[in-house]
OpenMM code with the backbone's topology and positions (N, CA, C; nanometers):
from openmm import Vec3, app, unit

residues = "MET HIS GLN VAL ARG LEU LEU PRO HIS ASN ILE THR PHE PRO ALA ASP GLY GLN GLU THR VAL LEU GLN ALA ALA LEU ASN ALA GLY VAL ALA PHE PRO ASN ARG CYS GLN VAL GLY ALA CYS ALA MET CYS LEU CYS ARG LYS ARG SER GLY GLU ILE ARG TYR GLN LEU GLU PRO MET LEU THR GLU ASN GLU GLN ALA GLU GLY TRP ILE PHE ALA CYS GLN ALA MET ALA ARG SER ASP LEU VAL LEU GLN LEU ASP".split()
positions = [
    Vec3(11.5636, 11.2533, 12.5045),
    Vec3(11.4734, 11.1868, 12.4123),
    Vec3(11.3622, 11.2829, 12.3745),
    Vec3(11.3338, 11.2919, 12.2462),
    Vec3(11.2309, 11.3814, 12.1946),
    Vec3(11.1145, 11.2986, 12.1377),
    Vec3(10.9990, 11.3611, 12.1295),
    Vec3(10.8828, 11.2958, 12.0718),
    Vec3(10.8541, 11.3608, 11.9339),
    Vec3(10.8281, 11.2771, 11.8366),
    Vec3(10.7939, 11.3249, 11.7031),
    Vec3(10.6498, 11.2833, 11.6770),
    Vec3(10.5675, 11.3797, 11.6405),
    Vec3(10.4272, 11.3510, 11.6034),
    Vec3(10.4140, 11.3679, 11.4531),
    Vec3(10.3588, 11.2676, 11.3887),
    Vec3(10.3497, 11.2642, 11.2424),
    Vec3(10.2025, 11.2811, 11.2037),
    Vec3(10.1756, 11.3918, 11.1339),
    Vec3(10.0412, 11.4222, 11.0856),
    Vec3(10.0296, 11.3810, 10.9403),
    Vec3(9.9186, 11.3464, 10.8852),
    Vec3(9.7847, 11.3579, 10.9426),
    Vec3(9.7465, 11.2328, 11.0233),
    Vec3(9.8355, 11.1350, 11.0362),
    Vec3(9.8014, 11.0087, 11.1016),
    Vec3(9.8048, 11.0185, 11.2537),
    Vec3(9.8618, 11.1261, 11.3074),
    Vec3(9.8755, 11.1475, 11.4521),
    Vec3(9.9492, 11.0327, 11.5195),
    Vec3(10.0578, 10.9869, 11.4559),
    Vec3(10.1432, 10.8818, 11.5085),
    Vec3(10.2572, 10.9499, 11.5847),
    Vec3(10.2911, 10.8990, 11.7011),
    Vec3(10.4004, 10.9560, 11.7800),
    Vec3(10.5068, 10.8496, 11.7976),
    Vec3(10.6345, 10.8918, 11.7879),
    Vec3(10.7469, 10.8000, 11.8090),
    Vec3(10.8629, 10.8768, 11.8711),
    Vec3(10.9509, 10.8082, 11.9428),
    Vec3(11.0662, 10.8764, 12.0045),
    Vec3(11.1815, 10.8942, 11.9066),
    Vec3(11.2573, 10.9997, 11.9288),
    Vec3(11.3823, 11.0233, 11.8515),
    Vec3(11.4844, 11.0746, 11.9509),
    Vec3(11.6046, 11.0158, 11.9483),
    Vec3(11.7055, 11.0496, 12.0501),
    Vec3(11.7963, 11.1666, 12.0117),
    Vec3(11.7835, 11.2178, 11.8931),
    Vec3(11.8676, 11.3315, 11.8538),
    Vec3(12.0005, 11.2895, 11.7941),
    Vec3(12.0353, 11.1629, 11.8049),
    Vec3(12.1596, 11.1110, 11.7446),
    Vec3(12.1324, 11.0342, 11.6184),
    Vec3(12.0066, 10.9949, 11.5969),
    Vec3(11.9672, 10.9256, 11.4757),
    Vec3(11.8797, 11.0185, 11.3933),
    Vec3(11.8671, 10.9874, 11.2649),
    Vec3(11.7795, 11.0710, 11.1820),
    Vec3(11.6348, 11.0469, 11.2183),
    Vec3(11.5505, 11.1412, 11.1828),
    Vec3(11.4064, 11.1276, 11.2080),
    Vec3(11.3555, 11.0036, 11.1355),
    Vec3(11.4022, 10.9812, 11.0138),
    Vec3(11.3597, 10.8631, 10.9387),
    Vec3(11.3995, 10.7354, 11.0125),
    Vec3(11.5221, 10.7279, 11.0590),
    Vec3(11.5687, 10.6080, 11.1288),
    Vec3(11.4896, 10.5839, 11.2561),
    Vec3(11.4587, 10.6926, 11.3289),
    Vec3(11.3804, 10.6822, 11.4515),
    Vec3(11.2400, 10.6267, 11.4177),
    Vec3(11.1801, 10.6753, 11.3093),
    Vec3(11.0479, 10.6284, 11.2679),
    Vec3(11.0523, 10.4799, 11.2333),
    Vec3(11.1506, 10.4413, 11.1518),
    Vec3(11.1609, 10.3013, 11.1117),
    Vec3(11.1873, 10.2116, 11.2322),
    Vec3(11.2724, 10.2573, 11.3262),
    Vec3(11.3011, 10.1800, 11.4463),
    Vec3(11.1757, 10.1599, 11.5323),
    Vec3(11.0828, 10.2551, 11.5251),
    Vec3(10.9590, 10.2471, 11.6002),
    Vec3(10.8490, 10.1733, 11.5238),
    Vec3(10.8800, 10.1231, 11.4052),
    Vec3(10.7833, 10.0470, 11.3260),
    Vec3(10.6870, 10.1334, 11.2477),
    Vec3(10.7203, 10.2622, 11.2305),
    Vec3(10.6361, 10.3548, 11.1548),
    Vec3(10.6679, 10.3421, 11.0064),
    Vec3(10.5640, 10.3277, 10.9242),
    Vec3(10.5806, 10.3185, 10.7793),
    Vec3(10.5998, 10.4583, 10.7224),
    Vec3(10.7249, 10.5081, 10.7282),
    Vec3(10.7580, 10.6405, 10.6774),
    Vec3(10.8085, 10.6257, 10.5347),
    Vec3(10.7570, 10.7030, 10.4403),
    Vec3(10.8008, 10.6899, 10.3020),
    Vec3(10.9520, 10.7146, 10.2876),
    Vec3(11.0202, 10.6258, 10.2204),
    Vec3(11.1639, 10.6434, 10.1965),
    Vec3(11.2098, 10.5489, 10.0868),
    Vec3(11.3223, 10.5816, 10.0290),
    Vec3(11.3810, 10.4955, 9.9263),
    Vec3(11.5341, 10.4946, 9.9435),
    Vec3(11.5976, 10.6075, 9.9211),
    Vec3(11.7449, 10.6081, 9.9159),
    Vec3(11.8114, 10.6298, 10.0519),
    Vec3(11.7449, 10.6999, 10.1410),
    Vec3(11.7923, 10.7336, 10.2765),
    Vec3(11.9175, 10.8213, 10.2776),
    Vec3(11.9416, 10.8935, 10.1667),
    Vec3(12.0560, 10.9867, 10.1614),
    Vec3(12.0155, 11.1251, 10.1076),
    Vec3(11.8862, 11.1506, 10.0940),
    Vec3(11.8395, 11.2833, 10.0514),
    Vec3(11.8381, 11.3066, 9.9028),
    Vec3(11.8502, 11.2013, 9.8232),
    Vec3(11.8527, 11.2196, 9.6775),
    Vec3(11.7160, 11.1964, 9.6124),
    Vec3(11.6337, 11.1105, 9.6705),
    Vec3(11.5067, 11.0749, 9.6044),
    Vec3(11.3879, 11.1599, 9.6463),
    Vec3(11.3958, 11.2282, 9.7584),
    Vec3(11.2911, 11.3169, 9.8132),
    Vec3(11.1659, 11.2420, 9.8587),
    Vec3(11.1720, 11.1095, 9.8721),
    Vec3(11.0557, 11.0333, 9.9203),
    Vec3(11.0217, 11.0700, 10.0661),
    Vec3(11.1215, 11.1033, 10.1463),
    Vec3(11.0989, 11.1321, 10.2886),
    Vec3(11.0739, 11.2816, 10.3157),
    Vec3(11.0651, 11.3596, 10.2124),
    Vec3(11.0432, 11.5040, 10.2273),
    Vec3(10.9098, 11.5280, 10.3003),
    Vec3(10.9168, 11.6048, 10.4050),
    Vec3(10.7953, 11.6378, 10.4829),
    Vec3(10.8085, 11.7784, 10.5349),
    Vec3(10.7007, 11.8289, 10.5907),
    Vec3(10.6984, 11.9679, 10.6381),
    Vec3(10.7037, 11.9711, 10.7905),
    Vec3(10.7980, 12.0487, 10.8434),
    Vec3(10.8097, 12.0660, 10.9881),
    Vec3(10.7111, 12.1736, 11.0320),
    Vec3(10.6147, 12.1369, 11.1163),
    Vec3(10.5154, 12.2313, 11.1652),
    Vec3(10.5617, 12.2986, 11.2939),
    Vec3(10.6412, 12.2260, 11.3745),
    Vec3(10.6988, 12.2871, 11.4941),
    Vec3(10.8182, 12.2058, 11.5379),
    Vec3(10.9071, 12.2703, 11.6146),
    Vec3(11.0239, 12.2040, 11.6669),
    Vec3(11.1492, 12.2466, 11.5964),
    Vec3(11.2610, 12.1920, 11.6431),
    Vec3(11.3934, 12.2232, 11.5873),
    Vec3(11.4641, 12.0972, 11.5450),
    Vec3(11.5342, 12.1083, 11.4312),
    Vec3(11.6143, 11.9981, 11.3789),
    Vec3(11.7567, 12.0474, 11.3551),
    Vec3(11.8428, 11.9532, 11.3268),
    Vec3(11.9798, 11.9849, 11.2831),
    Vec3(12.0174, 11.8836, 11.1745),
    Vec3(12.1130, 11.9247, 11.0924),
    Vec3(12.1648, 11.8375, 10.9881),
    Vec3(12.3154, 11.8251, 11.0082),
    Vec3(12.3721, 11.7092, 10.9754),
    Vec3(12.5167, 11.6971, 10.9707),
    Vec3(12.5662, 11.7617, 10.8416),
    Vec3(12.4962, 11.7386, 10.7330),
    Vec3(12.5251, 11.7995, 10.6037),
    Vec3(12.3990, 11.8706, 10.5580),
    Vec3(12.4118, 11.9936, 10.5137),
    Vec3(12.2969, 12.0697, 10.4686),
    Vec3(12.2316, 12.0016, 10.3488),
    Vec3(12.1002, 11.9877, 10.3492),
    Vec3(12.0304, 11.9212, 10.2392),
    Vec3(12.0191, 12.0108, 10.1180),
    Vec3(11.9844, 11.9537, 10.0066),
    Vec3(11.9660, 12.0276, 9.8826),
    Vec3(11.8243, 12.0866, 9.8784),
    Vec3(11.8010, 12.1861, 9.9634),
    Vec3(11.6741, 12.2584, 9.9658),
    Vec3(11.7018, 12.4054, 9.9463),
    Vec3(11.6138, 12.4714, 9.8713),
    Vec3(11.6310, 12.6143, 9.8510),
    Vec3(11.5991, 12.6863, 9.9826),
    Vec3(11.6396, 12.8124, 9.9928),
    Vec3(11.6057, 12.8921, 10.1108),
    Vec3(11.4559, 12.9031, 10.1277),
    Vec3(11.3840, 12.9181, 10.0158),
    Vec3(11.2388, 12.9278, 10.0183),
    Vec3(11.1761, 12.7983, 10.0725),
    Vec3(11.2242, 12.6825, 10.0258),
    Vec3(11.1724, 12.5542, 10.0735),
    Vec3(11.1973, 12.5388, 10.2223),
    Vec3(11.3162, 12.5772, 10.2671),
    Vec3(11.3471, 12.5680, 10.4095),
    Vec3(11.2589, 12.6631, 10.4912),
    Vec3(11.2352, 12.7833, 10.4384),
    Vec3(11.1492, 12.8793, 10.5076),
    Vec3(11.0048, 12.8285, 10.5173),
    Vec3(10.9630, 12.7475, 10.4198),
    Vec3(10.8293, 12.6884, 10.4223),
    Vec3(10.8220, 12.5666, 10.5145),
    Vec3(10.9346, 12.5259, 10.5728),
    Vec3(10.9379, 12.4154, 10.6676),
    Vec3(10.9734, 12.2784, 10.6121),
    Vec3(11.0079, 12.2708, 10.4839),
    Vec3(11.0396, 12.1413, 10.4239),
    Vec3(11.1697, 12.0878, 10.4814),
    Vec3(11.1695, 11.9563, 10.5150),
    Vec3(11.2912, 11.8908, 10.5631),
    Vec3(11.3025, 11.7523, 10.4985),
    Vec3(11.4245, 11.7020, 10.4950),
    Vec3(11.4508, 11.5647, 10.4565),
    Vec3(11.4624, 11.4840, 10.5848),
    Vec3(11.3657, 11.3987, 10.6119),
    Vec3(11.3658, 11.3173, 10.7336),
    Vec3(11.4871, 11.2248, 10.7403),
    Vec3(11.5417, 11.1861, 10.6272),
    Vec3(11.6560, 11.0957, 10.6261),
    Vec3(11.7862, 11.1660, 10.6649),
    Vec3(11.7843, 11.2959, 10.6688),
    Vec3(11.9032, 11.3724, 10.7042),
    Vec3(11.8868, 11.4524, 10.8336),
    Vec3(11.7624, 11.4791, 10.8740),
    Vec3(11.7336, 11.5647, 10.9889),
    Vec3(11.7389, 11.4861, 11.1193),
    Vec3(11.7926, 11.5501, 11.2235),
    Vec3(11.7936, 11.4953, 11.3569),
    Vec3(11.7193, 11.5898, 11.4490),
    Vec3(11.6389, 11.5355, 11.5375),
    Vec3(11.5562, 11.6178, 11.6279),
    Vec3(11.6435, 11.6880, 11.7324),
    Vec3(11.6167, 11.8165, 11.7527),
    Vec3(11.6794, 11.8927, 11.8608),
    Vec3(11.5759, 11.9269, 11.9676),
    Vec3(11.4499, 11.8934, 11.9404),
    Vec3(11.3385, 11.9181, 12.0329),
    Vec3(11.2254, 11.8266, 11.9895),
    Vec3(11.1148, 11.8326, 12.0595),
    Vec3(10.9945, 11.7612, 12.0126),
    Vec3(10.9575, 11.8202, 11.8766),
    Vec3(10.9037, 11.7379, 11.7878),
    Vec3(10.8697, 11.7798, 11.6515),
    Vec3(10.7259, 11.7444, 11.6167),
    Vec3(10.6673, 11.8266, 11.5328),
    Vec3(10.5425, 11.7934, 11.4667),
    Vec3(10.5717, 11.8032, 11.3178),
    Vec3(10.5536, 11.6904, 11.2468),
    Vec3(10.5803, 11.6823, 11.1048),
    Vec3(10.4538, 11.6491, 11.0280),
    Vec3(10.4436, 11.7020, 10.9064),
    Vec3(10.3280, 11.6796, 10.8209),
    Vec3(10.3725, 11.6055, 10.6953),
    Vec3(10.3123, 11.4880, 10.6728),
    Vec3(10.3333, 11.4167, 10.5459),
    Vec3(10.2234, 11.4590, 10.4524),
    Vec3(10.2580, 11.4966, 10.3315),
    Vec3(10.1583, 11.5358, 10.2328),
    Vec3(10.1308, 11.4238, 10.1357),
] * unit.nanometer
topology = app.Topology()
chain = topology.addChain("A")
for resn in residues:
    res = topology.addResidue(resn, chain)
    for name in ("N", "CA", "C"):
        topology.addAtom(name, app.Element.getBySymbol(name[0]), res)
């Protein structure tokens, strides 16, 4: 089980690594922005400040966006504790 910290609200919730970060947030009662839950609308786009994630299917992000830490929470699964930034 991993811990996800969501900035700037400093909310923490658990993620088991088998569910997406978005699903873990919603299961914990966190109001995480989302709409489509399949990576098409970009509502759940956030920046990973620390930690490791994995995807089952690679998201539609450029190499530059990925290098800047952008992730789709609806597609990303935690591989470690995470710190995420909502803008």
